[in-house]
C-alpha positions in Angstrom: -1.5 -23.5 8.8 1.2 -22.8 5.9 2.0 -19.0 5.2 -0.2 -18.0 1.9 2.0 -18.0 -0.9 2.6 -14.8 -2.9 0.9 -14.8 -6.7 2.8 -14.5 -10.1 1.6 -11.2 -10.2 3.1 -9.9 -6.7 6.7 -11.3 -7.2 9.6 -8.6 -7.7 12.8 -9.0 -8.4 15.5 -8.2 -6.0 17.6 -5.2 -6.4 21.0 -4.9 -7.7 21.6 -2.0 -10.0 24.7 0.4 -9.6 22.2 3.3 -9.2 20.0 1.0 -6.5 23.3 1.0 -4.2 24.3 4.8 -4.8 21.1 6.0 -4.1 21.4 3.8 -1.0 25.0 4.7 0.0 23.7 8.6 -0.3 20.8 8.2 2.2 22.9 6.6 4.7 25.5 9.1 4.8 23.0 11.7 4.9 21.9 9.8 8.0 18.3 9.9 6.8 15.4 7.3 7.1 12.9 6.4 3.8 9.8 4.6 4.3 11.2 2.2 1.4 13.4 0.9 3.6 11.3 0.7 6.9 8.3 -0.3 5.7 9.7 -3.1 3.4 8.0 -1.9 0.1 8.1 -4.1 -2.7 9.3 -1.2 -4.9 12.4 -0.4 -4.0 14.4 -1.8 -6.2 12.7 0.3 -8.6 12.5 3.6 -6.9 16.4 3.7 -5.8 17.5 2.7 -9.3 15.5 5.3 -10.7 17.3 7.4 -8.1 14.2 8.3 -6.0 12.9 7.7 -2.4 10.3 8.9 -0.3 12.0 10.2 2.9 10.4 9.4 6.8 11.0 12.6 8.9 11.4 12.2 12.7 12.9 8.8 13.2 12.6 5.3 12.3 10.5 4.8 15.6 6.6 5.3 16.0 4.3 5.9 18.8 1.7 3.8 17.4 2.0 -0.1 16.7 -0.7 -0.7 13.8 -0.7 -4.7 13.1 -0.3 -4.4 9.2 2.8 -2.1 9.6 6.6 -2.7 9.3 7.5 0.1 11.1 9.4 -0.5 14.7 7.3 0.3 17.6 8.8 1.8 20.9 10.5 4.8 22.4 11.3 7.6 20.2 13.8 10.2 20.0 14.0 13.7 20.4 14.0 15.6 16.8 16.9 16.5 14.9 16.6 19.9 13.6 19.2 19.5 11.1 17.1 17.2 9.4 14.6 19.3 6.9 18.2 20.7 5.9 19.4 17.1 5.0 16.9 15.9 3.1 16.4 18.6 0.9 20.2 18.2 0.6 19.7 14.6 -0.5 16.8 15.5 -3.0 19.0 18.1 -4.5 21.6 15.8 -4.7 19.4 13.0 -6.1 17.9 15.6 -8.6 14.3 15.1 -7.9 11.8 17.3 -8.8 9.1 15.7 -7.0 9.8 15.4 -3.5 7.2 12.7 -1.3 7.7 13.5 2.6 6.4 11.4 5.0 6.9 10.4 8.8 6.5 7.7 11.5 3.6 8.6 14.0 4.4 11.2 16.6 1.8 11.5 19.3 4.3 12.7 21.8 4.8 15.9 20.3 2.5 18.7 20.8 1.9 19.3 17.0 2.2 15.9 16.0 5.3 16.9 14.1 3.4 19.1 12.2 6.2 22.1 12.5 8.7 19.7 11.2 7.0 18.9 8.2 6.6 22.5 7.5 9.9 22.8 8.2 11.0 20.4 5.4 8.9 21.8 2.8 10.6 25.0 3.4 14.0 23.7 3.2 13.0 21.4 -0.3 11.6 25.2 -2.1 14.9 26.6 -0.9 17.1 23.9 -2.0 14.7 23.2 -5.3 12.5 26.0 -6.1 11.1 24.4 -9.2 10.7 20.9 -7.3 6.9 20.0 -6.3 6.5 18.6 -2.3 4.4 16.0 -1.5 3.4 15.3 2.2 2.7 12.1 3.4 1.3 13.0 7.0 -0.3 11.1 9.9 -3.5 12.3 11.3 -2.3 14.8 13.7 -5.0 13.2 16.1 -7.7 15.7 14.2 -6.2 18.6 15.3 -7.2 21.5 12.8 -4.2 23.8 13.7 -1.4 21.0 13.2 -3.2 20.6 9.5 -3.5 24.2 9.0 0.5 24.7 9.6 1.4 22.2 6.8 -0.5 23.4 4.6 0.0 26.8 5.0 3.9 25.8 4.5 5.1 25.4 0.7 3.6 21.9 -0.1 2.0 21.1 -3.2 0.4 18.0 -2.5 -1.3 16.9 1.1 -1.8 13.0 1.4 -3.4 11.2 4.2 -3.6 7.7 4.0 -7.5 6.1 4.6 -5.6 2.8 5.0 -8.9 0.2 4.9 -12.3 0.4 5.5 -14.3 1.5 8.4 -15.4 -1.6 9.4 -11.8 -3.0 9.6 -9.9 -0.3 11.9 -10.4 -1.5 15.1 -8.2 -4.6 14.1 -6.0 -2.7 11.6 -5.6 0.6 12.9 -6.7 1.1 16.2 -5.3 4.0 16.9 -6.8 5.7 14.1 -10.7 6.9 13.0 -11.8 6.6 10.0 -14.1 9.8 10.3 -11.1 11.8 11.6 -9.0 11.2 8.8 -11.7 12.0 6.5 -11.9 15.3 8.1 -8.1 15.7 8.0 -8.3 15.5 4.5 -11.3 18.1 4.3 -9.8 20.5 6.6 -6.1 20.5 4.3 -8.4 21.3 1.2 -10.7 24.0 2.9 -7.4 25.5 4.2 -5.8 25.6 0.9 -9.1 27.0 -0.5 -9.1 29.6 2.4 -5.3 30.8 1.2 -6.2 31.1 -2.3 -3.7 28.0 -3.3 -4.5 24.9 -5.6 -3.9 22.3 -3.0 -4.1 18.7 -4.1 -5.5 16.1 -1.8 -4.9 12.3 -1.8 -5.2 9.4 -0.1 -4.3 5.6 -0.4 -6.6 2.1 0.6 -4.8 -1.2 1.0 -6.5 -4.2 0.0 -6.8 -7.5 0.8 -7.5 -7.5 4.2 -10.8 -9.0 4.2 -12.7 -5.6 3.0 -15.9 -6.3 1.0 -16.4 -4.2 -2.4 -19.1 -2.6 -1.7 -17.2 -1.0 1.5 -14.6 -0.3 -0.8 -16.9 1.7 -3.0 -18.4 3.9 -0.1 -14.9 4.9 1.0 -14.0 6.0 -2.2 -17.4 8.0 -2.3 -16.4 9.6 1.2 -13.3 10.3 -0.3 -14.8 12.5 -3.3 -17.6 14.1 -0.3 -14.3 15.7 0.9 -13.2 16.7 -2.4 -10.2 14.0 -2.4 -8.4 14.4 -6.0 -5.8 11.3 -6.2 -6.4 7.8 -5.2 -3.7 5.0 -4.6 -5.1 1.1 -4.5 -2.5 -1.6 -3.7 -2.4 -4.9 -2.2 -1.5 -5.5 1.5 1.4 -7.4 1.9 2.4 -8.9 5.4 5.1 -8.0 6.8 5.8 -10.8 8.7 3.9 -13.7 11.1 3.5 -11.2 13.6 1.4 -9.1 11.6 -1.9 -9.6 10.1 -2.6 -11.9 7.5 -3.6 -11.6 4.1 -7.3 -12.3 3.9 -7.1 -12.8 0.1 -5.0 -11.5 -2.7 -6.7 -9.1 -5.0 -6.4 -9.6 -9.0 -4.9 -7.3 -11.2 -8.3 -7.3 -13.2 -10.1 -6.6 -9.9 -8.0 -3.7 -9.5 -8.1 -2.3 -13.1 -12.4 -2.5 -12.5 -11.7 -0.4 -9.7 -9.4 2.3 -11.3 -12.3 2.4 -13.4 -15.0 3.0 -10.9 -13.0 5.6 -9.1 -12.5 7.9 -12.1 -16.0 7.7 -13.0 -16.5 9.1 -9.2 -14.5 12.3 -10.2 -11.1 11.5 -9.3 -8.7 13.7 -11.0 -5.7 10.3 -10.8 -6.0 6.7 -9.7 -3.0 4.4 -9.4 -4.4 1.0 -8.7 -2.5 -2.3 -8.9 -1.0 -5.0 -6.8 2.4 -3.4 -5.7 1.0 0.4 -5.9 2.0 2.3 -2.8 1.2 5.9 -1.8 4.3 7.4 -3.0 4.3 5.1 -6.2 5.0 7.3 -9.7 4.1 9.9 -7.4 5.7 12.8 -10.1 2.9 11.1 -12.5 -0.2 11.3 -10.6 0.2 15.7 -10.9 0.7 15.3 -14.8 
């Protein structure tokens, strides 16, 4: 069967600006990984050209092997205790005022890497006190203590992606559990409230894996049920022929309709378009 071609609204220009090259060089100099590069993000040219990037902690190899994801799976390395400081230095040199930090899954670590996230948040606030820190975290296998470790650090936005609808978890996210992910967001909000902090929570869903519209609406309702504030919706793009195929390309008009529906449900901000990713224009999500 021939590979499905991307529709016109998916196509982006190849990155070529001087700022793109400078951002890439800085990240290489600081020995840092980004999800922009490791996950083959289609927006890398735009973001790097604006001197923004989403830092990826704890290496470039994941302990899970989700069939939609371009990040490598295999043997992981020990944590680098200097990585949080280097992330903060790079963010300062890039002039960032909204810093997004994510990671690979590290199920090999007792806390799933929560302490490493917390250390990075502290270093970022030390280096750039005025910056907002957004973390896009794994599910920590539902460990409440890991969630609390991250929330108790100086983070402003706690992001955890739902990724898809429950009926597709076994196919697309075999290492995850839908209710567990909802519970992570619920506990983050509860912990922030207990600390007296206005913590925002955020989640993302990728479309085009075969989900039904009614299922998407129910996921949105479930997210509002755990007081999720911000929602991102974007098109799944197949990283290679070894990954899950695209079931269909969702049109820009459909994304606009879903955004309107989500806003009616009470989300504070909704970013919904084919090329949207969790950290795309993230600084606008909290204005």
